[in-house]
Steps between C-alpha positions, in 0.01 A plus 500: 500500500357810666774546757743623230280810491523562872860607478431729209251723684602465855765760567618744232870554465712795405840627403747430777859556386647249739266223388384554144688568173513869407267448206216376724297796632184551700331606178590169335364301793169683493490461116519127555234510767245695300549283195423594141193702597458727799185639652537874529466641849524163682774324688730279290468220755187420710303736278165370612410586858242648741559767757440425868517703814485428864718513816782328674423418858832470680515295822839644595683166487754621245574829670811363676645404164423813297478865598247563222193672636288253304575221749400689811160392631290699256277501194639628172303538173643380168432502129559164327459303185417136428616380154574210273814432295544616142504813288133487377253706711208299353644150552284223662562503874507121539769438233776704673759295678590759766290721726630809680425741781660848520454747786589867552520659843540873557660522843562879501551784255845364415473128566336233292529123476408310192481124483476273196421133582440189290365153555835318437722494810830503315655614171622262226836680464710718726624786281381726218744374237387140546139619499552666163646175367201316635260726306703442187471124556124530548466679171714240326262220586455187716834342414693816591320551832549134591868538438512823693353352813725191463797740512361693800442279803420809708154488337408174673297648787301724271428213264390280786259766619368573150440129441277462806333844521120488478322835449216570739155637416566852637763766534405481868620144537854534358828545693705794375877498556758775513734258326800729556636564847523828681655622825311617802688763695403544866511811717789338694712460182445130444439366152309189389461363151136400431264377239126529535176352375143613502319184615129462426239436770254327269508202262323518165494212254555576132149400393198675351707788366412616151582787271803700409464715813421211737751589771423870492129438530552248780715733712267795442200301621694353790635835629160665464354236731782485754861631532768266374775432751864383463750433775827686437766242602869581515775227489824589674822379342781326684868546419498195271233657275609702197279807482653593159383180325130498413510151342530329842224470755596521861434197723143469629616495864626858490343741749178664380332814627143603412504876481128544466230479234452648155129573461351571158183709530425620148573437130502734202557439128864582442438776245276673757713434806817647650710188445528546120729802547725340757841352419522219756880522513625260772790735580268777622566428866439687832726544800552166668497295169809461284567325175743209486759463222289248313562598133156383389335735752693799366431394145126488562507861608672618180262311273197615689624856446543441127151349468351789697684760279346342185147479618509849655621644167224311315235624740622858462506468123143364506381786726653758269348342193161502672525866586605591146193324362262692715 
């Protein structure tokens, strides 16, 4: 069943001494993620992607909750990346179970914000140690993963979502979730836990798509004809909501604030675009945004760093080899 794979590629984990056994390291997690064969110079997860660029058009509605300059009424450019799950940069677009959107904002010489979002709204497990056990169960086969989920009732919301999720016919028509929660810090000193989603403004049925690069070709054609727009919607937690547990969705009636629109205005093949060199670490945060103590959030950051280190080294090695052959 395809949803076993969702949990494998969704959010990399890392070595956290308080959560994982000492012998489990970030290197071991990325080893599992890349599998028996890696693709030099590419990400170990979500290896296949396309660079996008555009601007965030803030309406000012979130300015009272966060002192980040991004949420003042303004327009801010970004570099981004749309991608599919998996470690193969040549994989067929339509066979991937998860789609992702990452963004990078440069707010000043010293401040950046990097966001890494996925189509699932929640995680299957709540801590890196359990995630590592989950990967081991996946590798052991159907019986083992069935037993794993039977022993982990916290996975129920993720499994419910995975069982009913229907991929759309375009990157432009998906909803991309922060999954983890963050804090908004206001100029007056108040703090609110939030999650967010990039909500599409178009609907596209999954029909008439063909070829290994179907989604990339579709979004390239779509953006060339007209900018693609997402509403950036923040959900504010209430005291009963646990911002440290990414396996549980917050109730639908929670207050929501639309901060503005993310507008995609151009696409570029990833090897030719700026996004290929960016580590979309979700803990690169500006003033006015703060990480929660969600252990999965912090684990993602460590694993992204390890994946980035490997591909940067491979790219440098390839460049040096090329220069030596000239």
